[in-house]
C-alpha positions as CSV (number, residue, x, y, z in Angstrom):
1,M,0.1,0.0,-0.3
2,N,1.4,3.2,-0.9
3,P,1.8,5.3,2.6
4,L,0.8,9.0,0.9
5,D,-2.5,7.2,0.1
6,T,-5.3,9.1,1.0
7,T,-7.7,8.4,-0.8
8,A,-9.8,6.2,1.4
9,A,-9.4,8.6,4.5
10,P,-12.2,10.9,5.2
11,D,-12.7,14.4,3.7
12,T,-10.2,16.8,6.7
13,D,-13.2,19.7,6.2
14,A,-16.1,17.6,6.8
15,P,-15.3,15.6,10.2
16,S,-17.2,12.3,10.2
17,Y,-17.1,12.3,14.3
18,T,-18.0,15.2,16.7
19,L,-15.5,16.8,19.3
20,W,-17.2,15.5,22.1
21,Q,-16.9,11.6,20.4
22,L,-13.5,12.4,20.4
23,V,-12.4,14.0,23.7
24,R,-14.9,10.9,25.0
25,Y,-12.1,8.4,22.8
26,M,-9.0,10.7,24.3
27,L,-10.5,10.3,28.0
28,A,-11.5,6.9,27.6
29,L,-7.2,6.4,26.5
30,G,-6.1,8.2,28.9
31,T,-7.7,6.1,31.5
32,W,-7.2,2.7,29.7
33,G,-4.0,3.0,27.5
34,F,-1.4,1.2,29.2
35,G,2.3,0.8,27.3
36,G,3.6,4.5,27.3
37,P,4.0,6.7,24.2
38,V,4.9,3.9,21.6
39,A,1.6,2.4,22.4
40,L,-0.6,5.4,22.6
41,A,0.7,6.3,19.4
42,G,0.1,2.8,17.9
43,Y,-3.8,3.2,19.0
44,M,-4.6,6.4,18.2
45,Y,-3.5,4.7,14.7
46,R,-5.6,1.7,15.0
47,D,-8.5,3.2,16.2
48,L,-9.0,6.6,14.6
49,V,-7.4,6.3,11.3
50,E,-7.8,2.0,10.5
51,K,-11.2,1.7,12.5
52,R,-13.0,4.3,13.0
53,R,-11.7,6.7,9.9
54,W,-12.0,9.9,11.7
55,I,-8.5,10.9,10.5
56,A,-7.0,10.6,7.9
57,D,-3.3,8.7,7.4
58,A,-1.4,11.6,5.9
59,D,-3.0,14.3,9.3
60,Y,-1.9,11.4,11.7
61,K,1.7,11.0,10.3
62,E,2.1,14.9,10.3
63,G,0.8,14.9,13.9
64,L,3.5,11.9,14.2
65,A,6.4,13.9,12.5
66,L,5.4,17.6,14.4
67,A,5.1,15.2,18.0
68,Q,8.8,13.8,17.0
69,L,10.4,16.9,16.1
70,M,9.0,19.1,18.9
71,P,10.0,18.9,22.5
72,G,8.1,17.0,25.1
73,P,5.5,14.1,25.7
74,L,5.0,12.4,22.2
75,A,1.8,10.6,22.8
76,A,0.4,13.6,24.5
77,Q,1.4,16.1,21.2
78,L,0.0,13.7,19.1
79,A,-3.5,13.3,20.8
80,I,-3.8,17.6,20.5
81,Y,-2.4,17.6,17.0
82,L,-5.3,15.1,16.3
83,G,-7.7,17.0,17.9
84,Y,-6.5,20.1,15.7
85,V,-6.8,18.4,13.1
86,H,-10.6,19.5,12.3
87,Y,-11.9,21.5,15.6
88,R,-8.5,23.5,15.8
89,F,-7.4,25.3,19.0
90,I,-10.5,24.4,21.1
91,G,-10.5,20.6,19.9
92,A,-6.8,20.9,20.2
93,S,-7.4,22.0,24.4
94,L,-10.1,19.8,24.9
95,V,-8.7,16.5,23.8
96,G,-5.2,17.2,25.9
97,V,-7.1,17.8,28.7
98,A,-8.7,14.1,28.5
99,F,-6.2,12.9,27.9
100,V,-3.9,13.5,30.4
101,L,-6.2,14.6,33.4
102,P,-7.2,10.5,34.2
103,S,-3.6,9.5,34.3
104,F,-2.9,12.8,36.4
105,F,-5.3,11.9,39.2
106,M,-4.3,8.1,38.9
107,V,-0.9,9.5,40.2
108,V,-2.0,12.3,42.9
109,V,-3.9,8.7,44.2
110,L,-1.1,7.0,44.2
111,G,1.5,9.7,45.7
112,A,-1.6,10.5,48.6
113,A,-0.7,6.4,49.4
114,Y,2.4,6.6,48.9
115,V,3.1,9.4,50.9
116,A,0.3,7.7,53.9
117,Y,1.9,4.3,54.2
118,G,5.6,4.6,53.9
119,G,5.9,3.8,50.0
120,I,4.9,1.0,48.4
121,G,6.6,-2.4,47.6
122,W,4.0,-4.1,45.9
123,M,4.4,-1.9,42.9
124,Q,7.0,-3.9,42.4
125,S,5.8,-7.2,41.9
126,V,2.7,-5.7,39.4
127,F,5.2,-3.6,37.2
128,Y,7.1,-7.3,37.2
129,G,4.1,-8.8,35.2
130,V,2.7,-5.5,33.6
131,G,5.9,-4.6,32.3
132,A,7.1,-7.4,30.4
133,A,3.3,-7.4,28.9
134,V,3.8,-3.9,28.0
135,I,6.9,-5.1,25.9
136,G,4.5,-7.5,23.5
137,I,2.1,-4.7,23.1
138,I,4.9,-2.3,22.2
139,A,6.3,-4.4,19.9
140,M,3.0,-5.2,18.2
141,S,2.4,-1.9,17.6
142,A,6.0,-0.8,16.4
143,Y,5.5,-3.5,14.1
144,K,2.3,-2.1,12.5
145,L,3.3,1.4,12.6
146,T,6.3,0.0,10.2
147,S,4.4,-2.3,7.8
148,K,1.8,0.8,7.2
149,S,4.1,3.5,7.1
150,V,7.7,2.0,5.9
151,G,6.2,-0.8,4.1
152,K,8.6,-1.8,1.2
153,D,9.6,1.9,0.7
154,K,13.6,1.3,-0.4
155,L,14.6,5.0,0.8
156,L,12.7,4.7,3.8
157,W,14.0,1.3,5.5
158,P,17.5,2.6,5.4
159,I,16.5,5.6,7.6
160,F,14.1,3.5,9.5
161,L,16.8,1.1,10.8
162,V,19.8,3.8,11.3
163,S,17.0,5.1,13.8
164,A,16.4,2.2,15.3
165,A,19.9,1.6,15.8
166,V,21.2,4.7,17.4
167,T,18.3,4.8,19.7
168,V,19.1,1.5,20.8
169,A,22.8,2.8,21.1
170,T,21.7,6.2,22.5
171,Q,19.0,5.1,24.5
172,S,17.3,8.6,23.4
173,E,16.2,9.3,21.1
174,E,17.9,11.9,18.5
175,V,15.9,15.2,17.1
176,W,18.2,16.1,14.8
177,L,18.2,12.7,13.3
178,F,14.8,13.1,12.4
179,L,15.1,16.7,10.9
180,G,18.1,15.0,9.2
181,A,15.9,12.1,7.7
182,G,13.2,14.3,6.6
183,V,16.0,16.6,4.8
184,L,17.6,13.6,3.3
185,V,14.3,12.3,1.9
186,W,12.8,15.6,0.7
187,F,15.8,16.5,-1.7
188,W,15.8,12.8,-3.0
189,R,12.4,12.9,-3.4
190,A,11.0,16.3,-4.4
191,P,14.4,18.9,-4.7
192,P,13.8,22.7,-4.0
193,A,14.3,24.5,-7.3
194,W,17.6,26.1,-5.9
195,L,19.3,22.2,-5.8
196,K,18.3,21.4,-9.1
197,R,19.8,24.4,-10.8
198,G,23.0,22.8,-9.0
199,G,23.4,25.2,-5.8
200,Q,25.2,24.7,-2.7
201,L,23.8,23.8,0.5
202,D,25.5,26.4,2.8
203,S,23.6,25.1,6.0
204,V,20.6,23.8,7.7
205,A,19.5,24.9,10.9
206,A,16.2,24.0,13.2
207,P,15.6,26.9,15.4
208,L,14.7,25.6,18.4
209,A,12.1,27.5,21.0
210,G,12.4,27.6,24.7
211,L,8.6,28.5,26.4
212,F,8.4,30.1,29.4
213,A,-5.3,24.3,52.2
214,L,-3.5,28.3,50.3
215,N,-1.8,29.5,53.2
216,A,0.3,26.7,53.6
217,I,1.6,26.3,50.5
218,D,5.2,26.8,50.3
219,W,5.2,29.4,46.9
220,A,8.9,29.7,46.4
221,R,9.4,25.7,46.4
222,L,6.3,25.5,43.8
223,K,8.3,28.8,41.9
224,Q,11.1,26.2,41.7
225,I,9.2,23.3,40.8
226,G,7.1,25.0,37.7
227,L,10.5,26.6,36.3
228,Y,12.4,23.0,36.7
229,F,9.4,21.1,35.0
230,A,8.6,23.9,32.1
231,Y,12.7,23.6,31.1
232,A,11.9,20.0,31.0
233,G,9.0,20.0,28.9
234,S,10.6,22.7,26.7
235,F,13.5,21.1,26.1
236,V,14.1,17.6,26.5
237,F,13.3,15.9,23.3
238,G,12.8,12.1,23.2
239,S,9.3,11.9,25.5
240,G,9.1,9.5,27.8
241,L,12.3,7.8,27.3
242,A,14.6,10.7,27.6
243,I,12.9,12.8,30.0
244,V,13.8,10.1,33.4
245,P,16.9,10.5,33.0
246,F,17.3,14.4,32.9
247,L,14.5,14.1,35.8
248,Y,16.7,11.8,37.8
249,G,19.5,14.5,37.3
250,G,17.8,17.3,38.8
251,V,14.6,16.0,41.0
252,V,17.5,13.8,43.0
253,K,21.1,14.8,42.3
254,E,20.1,18.5,42.0
255,Y,18.0,19.6,44.1
256,G,17.8,16.2,46.3
257,W,13.8,16.2,46.7
258,L,13.9,12.5,46.6
259,T,16.1,10.1,47.6
260,D,16.8,7.0,44.6
261,R,14.7,4.7,45.6
262,Q,11.7,7.3,45.5
263,F,13.2,8.0,42.1
264,V,12.9,4.7,40.9
265,D,9.3,4.2,42.7
266,A,7.5,7.4,40.7
267,V,9.3,5.8,37.1
268,A,7.2,2.6,38.4
269,V,4.1,4.9,38.9
270,A,4.6,6.2,35.8
271,M,5.0,2.8,33.6
272,I,1.9,0.9,35.5
273,T,-0.6,3.8,35.2
274,P,-2.1,4.2,31.7
275,G,-1.5,7.5,29.7
276,P,1.4,9.1,28.8
277,V,4.6,8.2,30.8
278,V,5.9,11.7,31.4
279,I,2.6,12.4,33.8
280,T,5.5,10.7,36.3
281,T,6.3,14.6,37.2
282,G,2.7,14.5,38.5
283,F,3.7,12.4,41.4
284,I,7.2,13.5,41.7
285,G,5.2,17.0,42.6
286,F,3.2,15.4,44.9
287,L,5.9,13.7,47.0
288,V,7.9,17.1,47.1
289,S,5.0,19.6,47.8
290,G,2.1,18.0,48.0
291,F,-1.4,18.1,45.8
292,W,-0.6,21.5,45.0
293,G,2.8,20.3,43.8
294,A,1.1,17.8,41.5
295,V,-0.5,20.6,39.9
296,V,2.5,22.7,38.9
297,A,4.7,20.1,38.2
298,A,1.9,18.6,35.4
299,L,1.2,21.6,33.9
300,A,4.9,23.0,33.7
301,T,5.7,19.8,31.8
302,F,2.6,19.5,29.6
303,V,1.7,23.6,28.9
304,P,5.1,24.0,26.4
305,C,4.0,20.8,24.7
306,Y,0.6,22.3,23.7
307,L,1.9,25.6,22.7
308,F,4.6,23.5,20.9
309,T,1.7,21.5,18.6
310,V,-0.8,23.9,18.3
311,I,1.5,27.2,17.0
312,P,2.9,24.7,14.3
313,A,0.1,23.4,13.4
314,P,-1.2,25.4,11.4
315,Y,1.3,25.6,9.1
316,F,1.2,21.6,9.0
317,K,-2.5,21.9,7.6
318,K,-1.5,25.0,5.1
319,Y,1.2,23.2,3.6
320,G,1.0,19.8,4.6
321,K,0.1,18.8,0.5
322,R,3.0,20.4,-0.6
323,P,5.7,17.9,-2.4
324,D,8.2,18.9,-0.6
325,V,6.5,19.0,2.6
326,I,4.7,15.8,2.0
327,A,8.6,14.1,1.4
328,F,9.7,15.7,4.6
329,V,7.1,14.1,6.6
330,D,8.1,10.9,5.1
331,G,11.3,10.8,6.3
332,V,11.0,12.6,9.7
333,T,8.3,9.9,10.0
334,A,10.7,6.7,8.8
335,A,13.2,8.1,11.4
336,A,10.1,8.2,14.4
337,I,8.9,4.9,13.4
338,G,12.6,3.3,13.7
339,S,13.3,5.1,17.0
340,I,10.0,2.9,18.5
341,A,11.3,0.1,17.2
342,G,14.6,0.7,18.9
343,A,12.4,2.1,21.7
344,V,11.2,-1.5,21.9
345,I,14.6,-3.0,23.0
346,V,15.6,-0.4,25.0
347,I,12.5,-1.0,27.5
348,G,12.9,-4.6,27.0
349,Q,15.8,-4.6,28.8
350,R,14.6,-3.1,31.8
351,S,11.6,-4.8,32.0
352,I,12.6,-8.6,30.9
353,T,14.9,-9.6,33.7
354,D,14.0,-13.2,33.8
355,W,12.5,-16.3,31.6
356,I,9.3,-15.7,33.6
357,T,9.2,-12.0,31.8
358,A,10.6,-13.0,28.8
359,V,7.8,-15.8,28.0
360,L,4.7,-13.1,29.4
361,A,6.2,-10.6,26.8
362,L,6.3,-13.1,23.7
363,A,2.9,-14.4,24.9
364,T,1.3,-11.0,25.0
365,A,2.3,-10.5,21.7
366,A,1.6,-13.9,20.1
367,V,-2.2,-13.1,21.8
368,L,-2.4,-9.5,19.7
369,W,-1.3,-11.3,16.9
370,R,-3.6,-14.7,17.1
371,F,-6.7,-12.3,18.9
372,K,-7.1,-8.8,17.0
373,K,-9.8,-7.8,19.4
374,V,-8.4,-8.8,23.1
375,P,-8.6,-5.7,24.6
376,E,-4.9,-4.3,26.0
377,P,-6.1,-3.4,29.6
378,L,-7.6,-7.0,30.0
379,I,-4.2,-8.3,29.4
380,V,-2.3,-5.5,31.7
381,V,-4.7,-6.5,34.7
382,A,-3.7,-10.2,34.0
383,A,0.0,-9.6,33.5
384,A,-0.3,-7.3,37.2
385,A,-1.9,-10.3,39.0
386,I,0.8,-12.8,37.6
387,G,2.9,-10.4,39.1
388,L,1.1,-10.5,42.3
389,I,2.0,-14.0,42.4
390,V,5.1,-14.7,40.9
391,H,7.4,-12.0,41.8
392,P,6.7,-12.6,45.6
393,L,7.9,-16.9,44.8
394,S,11.0,-15.6,42.7
395,T,12.2,-13.4,44.8
396,H,12.5,-15.9,47.5
397,S,13.4,-19.0,45.4
């Protein structure tokens, strides 16, 4: 199938769904969508492009490319862009809130339990099972995205493979690789007139933009939290995978807000709760400064990603059908999906720790391959139950 063929996609000027239908979908995805940014992006493609046909394949690819190019959480930015496609700023705003809010409330509740009971040791058992199952879910999502967007394209496959290899080697996503892939495919498939005339390429630059009970509140601490997490949300590329080491350097090493054990628990919370992995910032904020710390940390992280999505979105929509832009987006998309495939290996190294978790990951992928309609939340619940039973036995054997 030609990845540029959008003849079967819905007319972008005549949406076949209402804004509230999309908001309800994102609210449900934020409530039940496990697996981190890779899986969430795969769910959106499966549900909104393939099944419901609300979003055109080209619009999805534009959103994925924009989310990869801009700093911040990939899944949240993709959701915001898809909300913008037909309903512009109001759609982007409502969809973004609906997608993030469920997981935010979950981490606040878990944060309160963590503080009240002095830790959550059972979470390690749950993550033991869920983390392995998530690898299977992510692997299937990466496979579907690859077969759809890269297909048999001989130019995109080398980009895909290089991006996957770089992600595995560096354990992060490199924005310059995405930009370079986009420029390469652009110049190859739709070279600008000056290049056709034999002009010289002097420089290629990509500008980065930076953004900028009540009487018991520690305002100085909240300001510190807000500034730090706004910086993290504005300048860290690579979504959940890349922001974790960045947060460790600030939260544990620089400010000393959390201990190593607390930080590991915060990452575990993000992995076993649905929605974007970056919602761990809300849990961290709660541990540092209570409920308002969670609010400030989450807002400071997600507001920049919202702005980085809606500000360039009109230009993506206006110029997205030009051959040079299509070629650029194709290159970025191939690199992005290669990075997603590499992320499967990176996350797998952390989640698959023995033969039991390896079998669980393979079994999850096999079930999803064989039974297309099995809901992922059911698999995650089953994996959590297995983890609660097996992990204590394996650690004491």
